[in-house]
C-alpha positions as a Python dict, from the first residue, in 0.01 Angstrom:
ca = {
    (1, 'M'): (0, 0, 0),
    (2, 'T'): (284, -28, 250),
    (3, 'A'): (539, 244, 174),
    (4, 'L'): (800, 135, 427),
    (5, 'A'): (839, -192, 617),
    (6, 'V'): (1117, -235, 872),
    (7, 'T'): (1160, -588, 1008),
    (8, 'G'): (1407, -696, 1275),
    (9, 'M'): (1644, -409, 1204),
    (10, 'S'): (1949, -361, 1424),
    (11, 'V'): (2190, -69, 1379),
    (12, 'S'): (2543, -61, 1516),
    (13, 'Y'): (2850, 162, 1523),
    (14, 'G'): (3154, -59, 1560),
    (15, 'N'): (3080, -276, 1863),
    (16, 'V'): (2809, -43, 1994),
    (17, 'L'): (2452, -156, 1927),
    (18, 'A'): (2231, 152, 1889),
    (19, 'V'): (1906, -11, 1771),
    (20, 'H'): (1795, -367, 1842),
    (21, 'D'): (1536, -564, 1647),
    (22, 'A'): (1318, -271, 1536),
    (23, 'S'): (1003, -351, 1339),
    (24, 'F'): (730, -116, 1214),
    (25, 'T'): (548, -17, 897),
    (26, 'V'): (439, 308, 735),
    (27, 'A'): (149, 308, 490),
    (28, 'E'): (161, 513, 171),
    (29, 'G'): (35, 863, 243),
    (30, 'E'): (71, 822, 619),
    (31, 'C'): (270, 1039, 860),
    (32, 'V'): (440, 848, 1141),
    (33, 'A'): (647, 1004, 1420),
    (34, 'V'): (949, 832, 1575),
    (35, 'T'): (968, 966, 1930),
    (36, 'G'): (1165, 910, 2249),
    (37, 'P'): (1436, 1073, 2461),
    (38, 'N'): (1760, 1190, 2301),
    (39, 'G'): (2030, 927, 2270),
    (40, 'N'): (1787, 635, 2253),
    (41, 'G'): (1829, 545, 1885),
    (42, 'K'): (1572, 754, 1694),
    (43, 'S'): (1821, 904, 1449),
    (44, 'S'): (1998, 569, 1413),
    (45, 'I'): (1672, 417, 1290),
    (46, 'L'): (1655, 674, 1009),
    (47, 'L'): (2024, 632, 926),
    (48, 'G'): (1982, 256, 911),
    (49, 'I'): (1679, 282, 684),
    (50, 'A'): (1857, 528, 452),
    (51, 'G'): (2168, 308, 430),
    (52, 'L'): (2396, 551, 613),
    (53, 'A'): (2462, 327, 913),
    (54, 'R'): (2549, -43, 935),
    (55, 'R'): (2234, -247, 977),
    (56, 'R'): (2100, -599, 991),
    (57, 'G'): (1742, -697, 924),
    (58, 'T'): (1515, -603, 636),
    (59, 'V'): (1402, -268, 498),
    (60, 'E'): (1145, -268, 219),
    (61, 'I'): (1045, 44, 24),
    (62, 'F'): (721, -3, -169),
    (63, 'G'): (776, -378, -164),
    (64, 'A'): (1139, -375, -285),
    (65, 'T'): (1411, -490, -44),
    (66, 'A'): (1677, -223, 11),
    (67, 'P'): (2040, -342, -7),
    (68, 'P'): (2223, -246, 316),
    (69, 'G'): (2449, 56, 274),
    (70, 'D'): (2323, 150, -73),
    (71, 'V'): (2214, 511, -24),
    (72, 'M'): (2163, 576, -395),
    (73, 'W'): (1932, 275, -431),
    (74, 'T'): (1723, 401, -141),
    (75, 'A'): (1694, 750, -289),
    (76, 'R'): (1607, 623, -637),
    (77, 'H'): (1335, 402, -491),
    (78, 'G'): (1167, 701, -333),
    (79, 'L'): (1299, 758, 20),
    (80, 'T'): (1489, 1077, 97),
    (81, 'L'): (1644, 1168, 432),
    (82, 'V'): (1660, 1524, 563),
    (83, 'P'): (1936, 1473, 822),
    (84, 'E'): (1966, 1611, 1172),
    (85, 'R'): (2151, 1946, 1185),
    (86, 'R'): (2081, 2001, 815),
    (87, 'Q'): (2422, 1892, 672),
    (88, 'L'): (2437, 2164, 406),
    (89, 'Y'): (2742, 2264, 203),
    (90, 'P'): (2806, 2602, 369),
    (91, 'K'): (3006, 2762, 87),
    (92, 'L'): (2760, 2667, -185),
    (93, 'S'): (2459, 2889, -249),
    (94, 'A'): (2117, 2800, -116),
    (95, 'A'): (2007, 2728, -474),
    (96, 'D'): (2298, 2490, -537),
    (97, 'N'): (2228, 2304, -214),
    (98, 'I'): (1866, 2254, -322),
    (99, 'I'): (1966, 2142, -672),
    (100, 'L'): (2189, 1871, -520),
    (101, 'G'): (1870, 1694, -417),
    (102, 'C'): (1816, 1605, -782),
    (103, 'Y'): (2141, 1408, -809),
    (104, 'S'): (1985, 1084, -696),
    (105, 'W'): (1823, 1065, -1040),
    (106, 'T'): (1989, 938, -1352),
    (107, 'R'): (2128, 1211, -1577),
    (108, 'S'): (1838, 1193, -1824),
    (109, 'A'): (1572, 1202, -1550),
    (110, 'R'): (1754, 1485, -1374),
    (111, 'K'): (1744, 1705, -1682),
    (112, 'A'): (1375, 1638, -1740),
    (113, 'R'): (1258, 1687, -1381),
    (114, 'L'): (1488, 1950, -1233),
    (115, 'S'): (1268, 2247, -1315),
    (116, 'D'): (950, 2099, -1165),
    (117, 'A'): (1114, 1962, -850),
    (118, 'F'): (1311, 2281, -784),
    (119, 'G'): (1000, 2488, -849),
    (120, 'Y'): (791, 2288, -603),
    (121, 'A'): (1057, 2318, -331),
    (122, 'L'): (1055, 2696, -369),
    (123, 'E'): (676, 2704, -381),
    (124, 'V'): (667, 2541, -37),
    (125, 'F'): (938, 2776, 97),
    (126, 'G'): (871, 3097, -93),
    (127, 'E'): (1065, 3304, 160),
    (128, 'L'): (1388, 3150, 30),
    (129, 'H'): (1363, 3331, -305),
    (130, 'P'): (1561, 3642, -193),
    (131, 'H'): (1836, 3419, -51),
    (132, 'L'): (1895, 3172, -333),
    (133, 'G'): (2231, 3325, -427),
    (134, 'Q'): (2349, 3350, -68),
    (135, 'A'): (2601, 3104, 75),
    (136, 'A'): (2413, 2850, 284),
    (137, 'G'): (2650, 2895, 577),
    (138, 'T'): (2549, 3260, 611),
    (139, 'L'): (2175, 3188, 641),
    (140, 'S'): (1989, 3180, 971),
    (141, 'G'): (1921, 2844, 1134),
    (142, 'G'): (1560, 2852, 1022),
    (143, 'Q'): (1652, 2938, 665),
    (144, 'Q'): (1909, 2657, 661),
    (145, 'Q'): (1644, 2411, 778),
    (146, 'M'): (1414, 2526, 499),
    (147, 'V'): (1696, 2476, 246),
    (148, 'A'): (1758, 2125, 384),
    (149, 'I'): (1392, 2027, 349),
    (150, 'A'): (1374, 2194, 6),
    (151, 'R'): (1677, 1987, -100),
    (152, 'G'): (1487, 1676, 9),
    (153, 'L'): (1182, 1786, -191),
    (154, 'A'): (1401, 1843, -497),
    (155, 'S'): (1453, 1466, -513),
    (156, 'A'): (1074, 1427, -565),
    (157, 'P'): (1049, 1175, -279),
    (158, 'R'): (760, 939, -219),
    (159, 'I'): (876, 908, 144),
    (160, 'L'): (1040, 1203, 318),
    (161, 'A'): (1222, 1110, 640),
    (162, 'V'): (1298, 1420, 848),
    (163, 'D'): (1529, 1404, 1150),
    (164, 'E'): (1459, 1661, 1427),
    (165, 'P'): (1328, 1935, 1193),
    (166, 'C'): (1302, 2194, 1472),
    (167, 'L'): (1630, 2130, 1652),
    (168, 'G'): (1772, 2462, 1778),
    (169, 'L'): (1498, 2672, 1617),
    (170, 'A'): (1285, 2942, 1777),
    (171, 'E'): (920, 2854, 1833),
    (172, 'A'): (795, 3085, 1556),
    (173, 'V'): (1033, 2926, 1305),
    (174, 'S'): (939, 2576, 1425),
    (175, 'K'): (574, 2656, 1353),
    (176, 'R'): (666, 2765, 1000),
    (177, 'V'): (860, 2442, 942),
    (178, 'Y'): (564, 2234, 1061),
    (179, 'Q'): (330, 2438, 846),
    (180, 'A'): (541, 2335, 546),
    (181, 'L'): (555, 1969, 656),
    (182, 'T'): (176, 1967, 697),
    (183, 'R'): (138, 2092, 341),
    (184, 'I'): (388, 1841, 203),
    (185, 'H'): (198, 1557, 374),
    (186, 'A'): (-143, 1688, 264),
    (187, 'E'): (-22, 1691, -96),
    (188, 'G'): (55, 1321, -87),
    (189, 'T'): (409, 1264, 41),
    (190, 'T'): (453, 995, 305),
    (191, 'L'): (634, 1136, 610),
    (192, 'L'): (853, 974, 875),
    (193, 'L'): (942, 1231, 1143),
    (194, 'V'): (1196, 1194, 1422),
    (195, 'E'): (1095, 1419, 1711),
    (196, 'E'): (1192, 1439, 2076),
    (197, 'A'): (865, 1626, 2146),
    (198, 'P'): (574, 1397, 2052),
    (199, 'R'): (309, 1668, 2093),
    (200, 'R'): (459, 1867, 1807),
    (201, 'A'): (487, 1566, 1576),
    (202, 'L'): (134, 1450, 1653),
    (203, 'Q'): (-1, 1770, 1505),
    (204, 'I'): (28, 1587, 1173),
    (205, 'A'): (129, 1229, 1256),
    (206, 'A'): (-147, 968, 1275),
    (207, 'R'): (57, 758, 1517),
    (208, 'R'): (402, 727, 1666),
    (209, 'V'): (676, 472, 1713),
    (210, 'E'): (830, 508, 2060),
    (211, 'V'): (1200, 422, 2095),
    (212, 'R'): (1355, 350, 2437),
    (213, 'N'): (1715, 234, 2481),
    (214, 'G'): (1737, 132, 2116),
    (215, 'V'): (1418, -76, 2127),
    (216, 'V'): (1085, 4, 1962),
    (217, 'A'): (835, 2, 2248),
}
């Protein structure tokens, strides 16, 4: 089954066109890397898919057409974005940041699934346990990235889109993050990874989508 189909998608900010006529697909259970130099439109592709940037064209998630700009629809249909630079609430605890991932569900589903989703996120990142009560803004960069991915996992995604997961991290921490992503993928989650360094992404990605000057090569 096709998990994600992007057809003729353009993304713009005001009068600036960041992505032009992008088309690609991701099969269910696949890991695909979106690569290319910085400033060429990789992150804009994810933002357009997630509904966080103005787009034209068609995005389908498991066969359903996503309404442009409807972030909640996208999340409830199975695609969760882990944004570049983490975008945590710094004054909230690590635990509260993770729990926020559940708020894409309806209230009844949230109550029924919170325990399992939260538990799985902390199973993947067990080293966060001692820091759950700590304000997210006081965590190290690597710990914050783990919280951001754990928050994504707490939404129980079928597709996890991760934007530059190792940005600003030391090599040892980057390896730990990729170890977690490898596990997440092996356990059945479809992954879409934005990476400047294709060699790192291709450790787990079956193929890559190369973006140059806002165009999928």
